Wavefront OBJ file of the C-alpha trace (Angstrom):
o trace
v 6.120 -16.324 -42.512
v 1.978 -15.031 -43.083
v 1.104 -18.046 -42.233
v 3.174 -17.817 -38.801
v 1.748 -14.575 -38.582
v -1.563 -15.609 -38.604
v -1.281 -18.450 -36.161
v 0.460 -16.534 -33.885
v -2.062 -14.120 -33.902
v -5.111 -16.446 -33.579
v -3.016 -17.712 -30.771
v -2.551 -14.652 -29.274
v -6.353 -13.314 -29.706
v -8.080 -16.263 -29.157
v -7.813 -17.033 -25.225
v -8.291 -13.710 -25.200
v -11.988 -13.956 -27.574
v -12.413 -17.484 -25.793
v -12.907 -14.591 -22.525
v -14.605 -12.149 -24.706
v -17.153 -15.328 -25.425
v -17.647 -16.095 -22.401
v -17.843 -12.668 -20.771
v -20.743 -12.514 -23.923
v -22.770 -14.991 -22.493
v -22.566 -13.690 -18.853
v -23.933 -10.504 -20.264
v -27.403 -11.845 -18.914
v -26.968 -13.139 -16.606
v -24.656 -9.904 -15.250
v -26.069 -6.540 -17.175
v -30.071 -8.119 -14.683
v -27.863 -7.445 -11.386
v -26.107 -4.285 -12.486
v -26.945 -0.475 -13.439
v -25.844 3.022 -15.110
v -23.915 3.601 -11.943
v -22.049 0.450 -12.042
v -20.326 0.693 -14.570
v -19.572 4.412 -14.333
v -17.645 3.484 -11.325
v -15.702 0.827 -12.705
v -15.298 3.426 -16.024
v -14.131 5.959 -13.510
v -11.736 4.138 -11.752
v -10.506 2.539 -14.817
v -9.611 5.459 -15.470
v -8.356 7.298 -13.241
v -6.289 4.165 -12.612
v -4.840 3.619 -16.397
v -3.638 6.879 -16.197
v -0.728 6.904 -13.590
v -0.159 2.547 -15.793
v 2.320 4.235 -17.492
v 5.389 4.504 -15.284
v 5.129 0.956 -13.861
v 7.788 -0.092 -16.026
v 9.097 3.214 -16.469
v 9.186 2.146 -20.502
v 11.814 -0.314 -19.800
v 9.853 -2.678 -21.868
v 11.768 -1.199 -24.473
v 15.466 -2.354 -23.685
v 13.988 -5.654 -23.153
v 12.976 -6.232 -26.615
v 15.675 -4.749 -27.934
v 18.653 -5.958 -26.243
v 17.350 -9.692 -27.052
v 17.748 -8.491 -30.542
v 20.865 -6.748 -30.250
v 23.138 -8.381 -27.646
v 21.444 -11.918 -27.567
v 24.271 -12.929 -25.193
v 24.114 -10.725 -22.848
v 20.298 -9.933 -22.762
v 19.514 -12.185 -19.423
v 21.841 -10.780 -17.567
v 20.326 -7.267 -18.134
v 17.095 -8.127 -18.192
v 17.873 -9.552 -14.252
v 18.944 -5.988 -13.551
v 16.235 -3.885 -14.781
v 13.334 -6.947 -13.439
v 15.619 -6.019 -9.863
v 15.492 -1.966 -10.244
v 11.793 -2.251 -10.971
v 10.509 -4.109 -8.007
v 12.154 -1.622 -5.807
v 10.480 1.052 -8.006
v 6.511 -1.038 -7.568
v 6.776 -0.279 -4.114
v 6.482 3.648 -4.887
v 4.536 3.251 -8.035
v 2.202 1.205 -5.728
v 2.178 4.458 -3.081
v 1.461 6.569 -5.713
v -1.921 4.744 -7.399
v -3.599 3.983 -3.318
v -3.230 7.693 -3.279
v -4.386 8.486 -6.368
v -7.188 5.841 -5.463
v -8.014 7.400 -2.069
v -8.750 10.929 -3.863
v -10.910 10.000 -6.975
v -13.098 7.266 -6.147
v -16.540 8.034 -6.592
v -18.890 9.367 -3.577
v -20.942 6.308 -4.872
v -18.226 3.972 -3.603
v -16.417 5.646 -1.401
v -18.013 3.449 1.883
v -15.743 1.046 -0.137
v -12.917 3.358 -0.507
v -10.162 0.788 1.494
v -10.831 -1.980 0.201
v -11.173 -1.204 -3.405
v -7.108 0.152 -2.402
v -5.725 -3.448 -1.318
v -7.616 -4.994 -4.029
v -5.911 -2.947 -7.142
v -2.346 -1.870 -4.999
v -1.203 -5.455 -3.833
v -0.248 -7.201 -6.040
v 2.065 -4.728 -7.258
v 3.687 -5.279 -4.097
v 4.408 -9.207 -3.886
v 4.362 -9.545 -8.173
v 5.986 -6.514 -9.528
v 7.171 -6.939 -13.342
v 6.675 -10.543 -13.434
v 4.162 -10.846 -15.811
v 5.667 -8.339 -17.966
v 9.246 -9.413 -17.778
v 8.064 -13.227 -19.463
v 5.897 -12.707 -21.211
v 8.158 -10.401 -23.202
v 10.677 -13.127 -22.978
v 7.700 -15.734 -24.381
v 6.941 -13.343 -27.343
v 10.143 -12.571 -28.739
v 10.743 -16.115 -28.596
v 7.494 -16.924 -30.449
v 6.127 -19.557 -28.059
v 2.616 -17.926 -27.771
v 1.257 -20.719 -26.276
v 2.754 -19.823 -23.503
v 1.069 -16.399 -23.219
v -2.170 -17.641 -24.670
v -2.656 -20.537 -22.132
v -2.395 -18.338 -19.216
v -4.560 -15.380 -21.163
v -7.801 -17.734 -22.207
v -7.629 -20.001 -17.833
v -7.017 -17.370 -15.817
v -10.068 -15.272 -17.751
v -12.419 -17.560 -18.245
v -11.535 -17.105 -14.295
v -12.305 -14.000 -14.170
v -15.849 -14.204 -16.212
v -16.374 -16.945 -13.352
v -15.692 -14.964 -11.256
v -18.022 -12.159 -12.034
v -20.853 -14.223 -12.636
v -20.641 -15.483 -8.783
v -19.490 -12.102 -6.919
v -21.926 -9.957 -9.098
v -25.197 -12.371 -9.600
v -25.128 -14.836 -7.010
v -23.443 -12.902 -3.688
v -24.745 -9.365 -5.847
v -21.434 -7.431 -4.740
v -22.638 -5.207 -7.679
v -19.625 -3.445 -9.778
v -16.889 -5.061 -6.448
v -17.735 -8.110 -8.424
v -15.710 -6.894 -10.557
v -12.820 -6.010 -8.156
v -12.597 -8.752 -6.165
v -12.573 -11.088 -9.632
v -9.725 -8.981 -11.181
v -7.869 -9.444 -7.744
v -7.828 -13.176 -7.867
v -7.873 -14.809 -10.899
v -4.551 -11.312 -11.271
v -3.035 -12.574 -8.463
v -3.172 -16.531 -9.518
v -1.971 -15.840 -13.074
v 0.880 -13.142 -11.898
v 1.963 -16.753 -9.619
v 1.990 -18.128 -13.251
v 4.757 -16.500 -14.194
v 6.762 -16.193 -11.251
v 7.222 -19.244 -10.674
v 9.244 -20.345 -14.024
v 10.461 -16.588 -14.439
v 12.596 -17.311 -11.637
v 12.513 -21.366 -11.095
v 12.750 -22.386 -15.008
v 13.942 -19.598 -17.472
v 16.313 -18.058 -14.786
v 15.305 -14.509 -14.297
v 15.410 -14.469 -11.217
v 16.233 -10.048 -9.829
v 19.587 -8.803 -9.248
v 18.671 -6.329 -6.738
v 22.113 -4.541 -5.947
v 22.084 -3.498 -9.868
v 24.050 -1.537 -11.981
v 23.122 2.119 -11.641
v 25.001 2.709 -14.566
v 23.383 0.800 -16.755
v 19.637 1.361 -14.755
v 20.655 5.421 -16.045
v 21.298 4.285 -19.600
v 18.391 2.159 -19.635
v 15.955 5.356 -18.509
v 17.495 7.514 -21.055
v 16.489 5.717 -24.225
v 12.917 4.537 -21.816
v 11.965 7.626 -20.567
v 11.709 9.571 -23.056
v 8.955 6.717 -24.744
v 7.087 7.348 -21.375
v 4.765 9.918 -23.334
v 4.556 7.276 -25.381
v 2.321 4.672 -23.744
v 1.234 7.476 -21.430
v -1.449 8.680 -24.399
v -2.950 4.927 -24.208
v -4.082 6.377 -21.431
v -5.696 9.393 -23.051
v -7.002 8.022 -26.061
v -8.818 5.013 -24.181
v -9.549 6.594 -20.384
v -8.993 10.107 -20.413
v -12.046 10.466 -21.783
v -14.596 9.367 -18.670
v -12.447 10.881 -16.439
v -13.120 14.044 -18.589
v -16.770 13.518 -18.353
v -16.423 13.156 -14.320
v -14.485 16.721 -14.080
v -17.129 18.132 -17.061
v -20.273 17.415 -14.256
v -21.574 14.345 -17.293
v -24.464 12.328 -14.628
v -22.703 9.116 -13.487
v -25.396 6.927 -15.208
v -24.341 8.308 -19.105
v -20.402 7.388 -17.921
v -21.478 3.965 -17.811
v -22.636 4.385 -20.708
v -20.378 5.430 -22.497
v -18.445 2.535 -20.958
v -20.758 -0.106 -21.781
v -20.298 1.162 -25.512
v -17.196 1.203 -25.047
v -16.544 -2.656 -24.508
v -16.318 -3.085 -28.146
v -13.641 -1.096 -28.344
v -11.812 -3.172 -26.050
v -12.893 -6.435 -28.266
v -11.235 -4.655 -31.266
v -7.939 -3.577 -29.075
v -7.342 -7.053 -27.436
v -7.550 -8.180 -31.285
v -4.916 -4.943 -32.634
v -2.684 -6.549 -28.914
v -2.699 -9.736 -29.736
v -1.535 -9.263 -33.853
v 1.250 -6.943 -32.647
v 2.626 -9.270 -29.889
v 2.629 -11.790 -32.978
v 3.556 -9.341 -35.448
v 6.469 -7.297 -33.670
v 9.628 -9.813 -33.451
v 8.061 -10.901 -37.200
v 8.827 -7.035 -38.755
v 11.986 -7.138 -36.119
v 13.324 -9.146 -38.242
v 12.562 -7.905 -41.318
v 14.357 -4.639 -40.278
v 17.659 -6.183 -39.325
v 17.713 -8.385 -42.659
v 17.081 -4.567 -44.411
v 13.950 -5.649 -45.935
v 11.089 -3.025 -45.742
v 9.107 -4.296 -48.395
v 7.873 -7.683 -47.335
v 7.729 -5.597 -43.742
v 5.257 -3.190 -45.569
v 2.904 -6.240 -47.789
v 2.952 -7.774 -44.038
v 1.626 -4.561 -42.480
v -1.063 -4.887 -45.881
v -2.245 -7.815 -44.853
v -2.652 -7.184 -41.552
v -5.241 -3.794 -42.516
v -7.159 -5.472 -44.916
v -7.893 -8.022 -42.567
v -8.599 -5.335 -39.708
v -11.150 -2.769 -42.066
v -12.556 -6.249 -43.291
v -13.285 -7.592 -39.658
v -13.882 -4.140 -37.852
v -16.358 -2.961 -40.722
v -18.387 -6.501 -39.980
v -18.304 -6.308 -35.853
v -19.252 -2.650 -36.779
v -22.731 -3.855 -38.471
v -24.269 -6.848 -36.282
v -23.274 -4.404 -33.221
v -26.722 -3.531 -32.847
v -27.903 -7.468 -32.599
v -24.572 -7.857 -30.496
v -26.506 -5.588 -27.765
v -29.557 -6.381 -28.129
v -29.023 -10.158 -27.839
v -26.505 -9.944 -25.351
v -28.115 -7.579 -22.536
v -31.816 -7.283 -21.055
v -30.462 -3.371 -20.206
v -32.213 -1.523 -23.282
v -31.002 1.798 -22.120
v -27.278 -0.240 -21.761
v -28.393 -1.672 -25.498
v -29.520 1.562 -26.942
v -25.071 2.411 -27.405
v -24.436 0.716 -30.316
v -24.294 3.742 -32.619
v -21.379 4.638 -30.181
v -19.812 1.076 -30.130
v -19.717 1.542 -34.419
v -16.907 4.891 -33.598
v -14.633 2.969 -30.999
v -15.158 -0.595 -32.429
v -13.948 1.050 -36.258
v -11.596 3.977 -34.846
v -9.392 0.642 -33.711
v -9.216 -1.040 -37.081
v -6.017 2.087 -36.952
v -3.546 -0.239 -35.579
v -1.654 -2.183 -38.094
v -0.485 1.146 -40.478
v 0.700 2.310 -37.058
v 3.055 -1.046 -36.560
v 4.391 0.074 -39.736
v 5.577 3.565 -38.805
v 5.952 2.894 -35.381
v 7.380 -0.562 -34.908
v 10.244 0.886 -37.156
v 11.172 3.473 -35.003
v 10.877 1.588 -32.369
v 13.599 -0.835 -33.744
v 15.557 2.642 -35.274
v 15.181 3.612 -30.965
v 13.981 6.996 -32.404
v 12.119 7.616 -28.782
v 11.645 10.821 -29.312
v 9.534 11.062 -32.230
v 7.387 8.724 -31.324
v 6.148 10.204 -28.259
v 5.133 13.100 -30.517
v 3.245 11.918 -32.212
v 1.070 9.123 -30.003
v 1.241 11.670 -27.217
v -0.221 14.467 -29.574
v -2.810 12.012 -30.891
v -3.850 11.632 -27.112
v -3.745 15.218 -26.370
v -5.669 15.865 -29.063
v -8.628 13.561 -27.710
v -8.274 15.878 -24.407
v -8.257 19.118 -25.910
v -11.400 17.675 -28.449
v -13.802 16.284 -25.417
v -12.766 19.393 -23.285
v -13.966 22.057 -26.346
v -17.147 19.582 -28.037
v -18.965 17.084 -24.473
v -20.440 20.657 -23.468
v -21.833 21.635 -25.997
v -22.705 18.005 -27.593
v -22.938 15.652 -24.883
v -21.228 12.825 -24.094
v -21.327 11.011 -26.936
v -18.982 13.135 -29.370
v -16.145 11.655 -26.652
v -17.015 8.730 -29.800
v -15.606 10.529 -32.946
v -12.622 12.321 -31.365
v -11.282 9.454 -30.490
v -12.161 8.448 -33.673
v -10.158 11.377 -34.992
v -7.291 11.035 -32.907
v -6.659 7.825 -34.006
v -6.709 8.846 -37.359
v -3.734 10.856 -36.637
v -2.183 8.662 -34.138
v -1.964 5.191 -37.027
v -0.532 7.195 -40.269
v 1.187 10.450 -38.857
v 4.386 8.657 -38.547
v 4.336 8.191 -42.299
v 5.231 11.869 -43.517
v 7.601 12.222 -41.406
v 11.309 12.626 -42.355
v 12.542 10.509 -40.177
v 10.242 7.773 -41.626
v 10.906 8.919 -45.141
v 14.949 8.631 -44.948
v 14.856 4.916 -42.853
v 12.358 3.510 -45.001
v 12.045 2.596 -48.624
v 8.866 0.864 -49.338
v 5.740 2.958 -50.302
v 2.755 2.653 -47.392
v 0.260 5.137 -48.907
v -1.268 5.913 -46.145
v -3.846 8.811 -48.073
v -5.541 5.839 -49.431
v -6.478 3.605 -45.777
v -6.985 6.861 -44.238
v -10.339 7.317 -47.277
v -10.732 3.390 -46.923
v -11.888 3.703 -42.763
v -13.992 7.172 -43.303
v -15.576 5.564 -45.940
v -16.422 1.534 -44.170
v -17.362 3.992 -40.670
v -19.738 6.229 -43.117
v -20.265 3.011 -44.965
v -21.297 1.003 -41.703
v -23.538 3.316 -39.844
v -25.978 3.192 -42.662
v -25.700 -0.775 -43.478
v -26.595 -0.945 -39.524
v -29.922 -0.826 -39.559
v -30.371 -3.440 -43.140
v -32.619 -6.648 -42.427
v -29.933 -9.672 -41.318
v -29.766 -10.840 -45.300
v -28.481 -7.702 -47.117
v -25.975 -7.553 -43.632
v -24.936 -11.626 -44.850
v -24.329 -10.642 -48.700
v -22.104 -7.798 -47.877
v -20.020 -9.545 -45.226
v -19.739 -12.841 -47.199
v -18.175 -11.128 -49.509
v -16.174 -8.778 -47.748
v -14.685 -12.166 -46.167
v -13.870 -13.123 -49.859
v -12.787 -9.577 -51.479
v -9.994 -9.805 -48.350
v -9.528 -13.867 -48.732
v -8.249 -12.808 -53.331
v -6.314 -9.302 -51.295
v -4.586 -11.492 -49.338
v -3.830 -14.197 -51.605
v -2.281 -11.562 -54.004
v 0.162 -9.823 -51.340
v 1.052 -13.052 -50.448
v 2.069 -14.118 -54.018
v 3.973 -10.149 -54.130
v 6.153 -11.862 -50.886
v 7.211 -15.522 -52.188
v 7.984 -13.499 -55.523
l 1 2 3 4 5 6 7 8 9 10 11 12 13 14 15 16 17 18 19 20 21 22 23 24 25 26 27 28 29 30 31 32 33 34 35 36 37 38 39 40 41 42 43 44 45 46 47 48 49 50 51 52 53 54 55 56 57 58 59 60 61 62 63 64 65 66 67 68 69 70 71 72 73 74 75 76 77 78 79 80 81 82 83 84 85 86 87 88 89 90 91 92 93 94 95 96 97 98 99 100 101 102 103 104 105 106 107 108 109 110 111 112 113 114 115 116 117 118 119 120 121 122 123 124 125 126 127 128 129 130 131 132 133 134 135 136 137 138 139 140 141 142 143 144 145 146 147 148 149 150 151 152 153 154 155 156 157 158 159 160 161 162 163 164 165 166 167 168 169 170 171 172 173 174 175 176 177 178 179 180 181 182 183 184 185 186 187 188 189 190 191 192 193 194 195 196 197 198 199 200 201 202 203 204 205 206 207 208 209 210 211 212 213 214 215 216 217 218 219 220 221 222 223 224 225 226 227 228 229 230 231 232 233 234 235 236 237 238 239 240 241 242 243 244 245 246 247 248 249 250 251 252 253 254 255 256 257 258 259 260 261 262 263 264 265 266 267 268 269 270 271 272 273 274 275 276 277 278 279 280 281 282 283 284 285 286 287 288 289 290 291 292 293 294 295 296 297 298 299 300 301 302 303 304 305 306 307 308 309 310 311 312 313 314 315 316 317 318 319 320 321 322 323 324 325 326 327 328 329 330 331 332 333 334 335 336 337 338 339 340 341 342 343 344 345 346 347 348 349 350 351 352 353 354 355 356 357 358 359 360 361 362 363 364 365 366 367 368 369 370 371 372 373 374 375 376 377 378 379 380 381 382 383 384 385 386 387 388 389 390 391 392 393 394 395 396 397 398 399 400 401 402 403 404 405 406 407 408 409 410 411 412 413 414 415 416 417 418 419 420 421 422 423 424 425 426 427 428 429 430 431 432 433 434 435 436 437 438 439 440 441 442 443 444 445 446 447 448 449 450 451 452 453 454 455 456 457 458 459 460 461 462 463 464 465 466 467 468
């Protein structure tokens, strides 16, 4: 099972990381043609469009996943009806997104407002929830190559298009929008054809309203949970604009956040791999194996994020020629370490998802998101935009571990997760990274090698316990 976890995590994660490496290698080329203003425009628009992205599926992916495990002979019929409903719903969602972009677009990009709206909205109108439904099917069937190959191929295409539009056509921030539009359309097409013509999931537009209403009763309470991702990942840049932080500072923060997005993509890949395995453990009432699997991931994440953090100064200085952006590595350390929360988050929230305790999930995650917003509103005016990184770290600590302290989790779970211990480890590694990042190469190499050995031994020990 551990071999499957890491192999599937590697497959899901390898393609995005191939893209990340290609994107990293392209940075010296594109950053000479970009300014902090370009990063600021991109960051602000991403922040606001992400604010409504949670409404694109209305939380119905939860119904897709649970129906696959709980009604294996009828899930396909249910999925087709949800597909039809979401196809119609996305027309209204596209209109909402268009209005939002029109209202919040920065003055520095006002001359391109109509084309930006077009590039963001058109894929929604034509393809609806194709990627959501088809990638969910492949994930639950444990066919990671179907998702990873597409992710890698179109990710590399996006990087190539970024270089073309930004370096050769000198389009600035517009290069990102055109690249994402073209690769997004092609990616959607690659899922649309097998979903509708091979797998037989063509949408049923004459869906049963009673079924949709029952599905929405389960999924709607989870929308605040998904909205918390926006409050944690993107609201800080939107709030900076509201608090009159200059666009150059927002751009610097947005660049530093790219390191966090790297860790986030790894977290998403591991989630796609581990979720079906955890659900199978829950189905077999084997909480102890589920806990051990979570511990293996948490050890891996802490060590990996720490190693990335202590080398972030060199990574930034090597990858970009813009010294102003390269000096944001200290912000990047906090954000990278913040994302090491995810495995423990899986440990509690995945169990809540399986038991359909959606009311509890959104209370935890939305509270974390609101905590991030409140801290930003209170502290940014006094300490500057940099404090947003620490606020993100605090909010993720809450979201990752709060579920273990709830009475409901203790009722439905029999394994001990020791959340206090992991919180202390997380904070310790953050503080240690801030010290070690300034040391010389030889010390960093020694520390990195030592931690890899310790992590390997700990994982092998847990593996032996699971096989007994």
